[in-house]
C-alpha positions in Angstrom: 0.0 0.0 0.0 1.3 3.5 -0.9 1.7 5.7 2.1 1.1 9.4 2.4 4.0 11.6 1.4 6.3 12.3 4.3 7.2 16.0 3.8 9.9 15.9 6.5 11.6 13.0 4.7 11.3 14.8 1.4 12.8 18.0 2.8 15.6 16.1 4.5 16.6 14.0 1.5 16.7 17.1 -0.7 18.8 19.0 1.8 21.2 16.1 2.1 21.9 16.5 -1.6 22.3 20.2 -1.7 18.7 21.5 -2.3 16.8 23.4 0.3 13.1 23.4 -0.4 10.8 26.3 0.6 7.4 25.7 2.1 5.8 26.6 -1.3 8.0 24.0 -3.1 7.2 21.4 -0.5 3.5 22.1 -1.0 3.9 21.7 -4.7 5.7 18.4 -4.3 2.8 17.2 -2.1 0.2 18.1 -4.7 2.3 16.5 -7.4 2.6 13.3 -5.4 -1.1 13.0 -4.7 -2.1 13.8 -8.3 0.5 11.3 -9.6 -1.0 8.5 -7.6 -4.6 9.5 -8.4 -4.0 9.6 -12.2 -1.5 6.7 -12.4 -4.0 3.9 -12.9 -5.5 5.4 -16.0 -2.5 7.4 -17.4 0.3 4.9 -16.6 2.6 7.7 -15.5 5.1 5.5 -13.5 5.5 1.8 -12.9 3.6 0.1 -10.0 7.0 -0.7 -8.4 7.9 3.0 -8.3 4.9 4.1 -6.4 6.7 3.5 -3.1 9.9 5.2 -4.2 8.7 8.4 -5.8 10.8 10.7 -3.7 14.1 9.4 -4.8 13.4 7.7 -8.1 11.4 10.6 -9.6 11.4 13.8 -7.5 14.9 13.9 -6.2 16.6 12.4 -9.3 14.9 15.0 -11.5 15.5 18.0 -9.2 19.2 17.3 -8.8 19.7 18.4 -12.4 19.2 21.9 -11.1 22.7 21.7 -9.5 24.3 21.6 -13.0 25.6 24.7 -14.6 23.6 23.6 -17.7 20.4 24.7 -15.9 21.4 28.0 -14.3 19.7 31.1 -15.5 16.6 32.0 -17.5 16.7 29.2 -20.0 14.1 27.6 -22.2 14.0 23.8 -21.7 12.2 21.0 -23.6 11.6 17.8 -21.6 11.5 15.2 -24.4 9.4 12.1 -23.6 8.4 13.5 -20.2 5.9 10.8 -19.2 4.7 11.8 -15.8 6.6 15.1 -15.9 10.1 13.8 -15.3 12.5 15.4 -15.1 10.9 18.6 -16.2 8.3 19.3 -13.5 10.5 18.8 -10.4 13.3 20.7 -12.2 10.8 23.6 -12.8 9.6 23.5 -9.1 13.1 24.0 -7.8 14.3 26.3 -10.6 11.4 28.6 -11.3 13.3 30.8 -13.7 13.3 28.1 -16.3 10.8 28.1 -19.1 9.7 24.5 -19.4 7.9 22.7 -22.3 6.8 19.1 -21.6 6.6 16.8 -24.7 4.8 13.5 -24.7 2.7 11.8 -27.4 0.4 9.9 -25.1 -3.1 11.6 -24.7 -3.6 10.7 -21.1 -0.2 11.8 -20.1 -0.8 15.1 -21.9 -4.1 15.6 -20.0 -2.4 14.8 -16.7 0.4 17.3 -17.3 -1.9 20.1 -18.3 -4.0 19.4 -15.2 -0.8 19.3 -13.1 0.5 22.6 -14.4 -2.8 24.3 -13.4 -2.8 22.6 -9.9 0.8 23.7 -9.2 0.2 27.2 -10.7 3.4 26.9 -12.7 4.2 29.9 -14.9 6.1 29.6 -18.1 5.3 25.9 -18.5 3.5 24.3 -21.4 2.5 20.8 -22.7 3.1 19.6 -26.2 1.1 16.4 -26.8 2.5 15.0 -30.0 5.4 12.9 -31.3 8.8 14.5 -31.3 9.2 14.1 -35.1 5.9 16.0 -35.7 6.7 18.7 -33.2 10.1 19.2 -34.8 8.3 20.2 -38.1 6.5 23.0 -36.3 8.3 26.3 -36.9 7.2 27.4 -33.4 9.4 24.8 -31.8 12.3 24.5 -34.2 15.6 26.0 -32.9 13.7 27.4 -29.9 15.3 25.8 -26.9 18.5 26.3 -25.0 18.3 22.8 -23.5 16.6 19.5 -24.3 16.5 17.1 -21.3 15.4 13.6 -21.2 15.8 10.2 -19.5 15.1 6.7 -20.6 13.9 7.6 -24.1 16.2 5.9 -26.6 19.9 5.3 -27.5 22.2 8.3 -27.8 22.5 8.7 -31.6 18.7 8.5 -32.1 18.2 10.8 -29.2 20.5 13.4 -30.6 18.7 13.2 -34.0 15.3 13.8 -32.2 16.7 16.7 -30.1 18.7 18.6 -32.6 15.9 20.3 -34.5 14.6 21.8 -31.2 17.9 23.3 -30.1 19.2 26.8 -30.8 22.8 27.5 -31.8 24.9 26.5 -28.8 22.1 24.7 -27.2 22.7 21.4 -25.3 21.1 18.0 -25.0 21.3 16.7 -21.4 20.5 13.0 -21.3 20.2 10.9 -18.2 21.9 7.5 -18.9 23.0 4.3 -17.2 26.7 3.7 -16.7 27.0 1.1 -19.5 27.4 3.5 -22.3 30.4 2.4 -24.3 28.6 1.0 -27.3 26.3 4.0 -27.5 29.2 6.5 -27.2 31.2 4.7 -29.9 28.2 4.7 -32.3 27.6 8.4 -31.6 31.2 9.4 -32.2 31.2 7.4 -35.5 27.9 8.9 -36.7 28.5 12.5 -35.4 32.2 13.2 -35.6 33.3 16.5 -34.3 30.2 17.0 -32.1 31.1 18.1 -28.6 30.2 15.5 -26.0 30.8 15.3 -22.3 30.0 12.5 -19.8 29.4 13.7 -16.2 28.6 11.8 -12.9 25.1 12.3 -11.7 24.9 14.9 -8.9 23.7 13.5 -5.6 25.7 12.5 -2.6 23.4 9.9 -1.0 21.1 8.4 -3.6 22.2 4.8 -4.1 20.6 4.2 -7.5 22.3 7.3 -9.0 25.8 5.7 -8.5 25.0 3.6 -11.6 23.9 6.6 -13.6 25.5 9.5 -15.5 24.7 12.4 -17.7 25.7 12.8 -21.3 25.8 16.4 -22.5 26.0 17.2 -26.2 26.4 20.7 -27.5 25.1 21.8 -30.9 27.4 23.8 -33.1 
């Protein structure tokens, strides 16, 4: 059985990893948590196994991206394949200056995200409910974003091809990846020679599952 969100635990886990939450931010995470569980049976937002580990697996993992230099300042960010709003919504909650667009092709997920944005009263946040390939053909979204962020979408070369139309000159793709990346990196370097790529450890001092994860940052020319 899923328990009620423990706000003290949430606050403590974030603080241990370098993020101090305000009362307003705590309230938003509480609303997010409750809405996520309410909508999950019909919208399939997270796996059933993850319902008891939302704090670390979804909220904290996503919000820790705010510690990166790549998300400092008033930037426009596209969360590609956002699903239940990860990592875009937690990132937006703790970094309100970001302009966030959440992209997912599934109708129920789109409905949930629009509802969530209203419930959380998030400004400069929007939902794009369509396939990435279709959205990339829309002039409104082409070359618009400073960052594209995603996790668990597809392998690196395909992910870069999906992301590139959305990024402006000098924009960056930030991809959450597992540690076993050598084959993906080799394919990417072969297919995209000369493209700037950096692999960073995931921020977070005391989150066990993040020890097996990393971030791949690719910069457009």
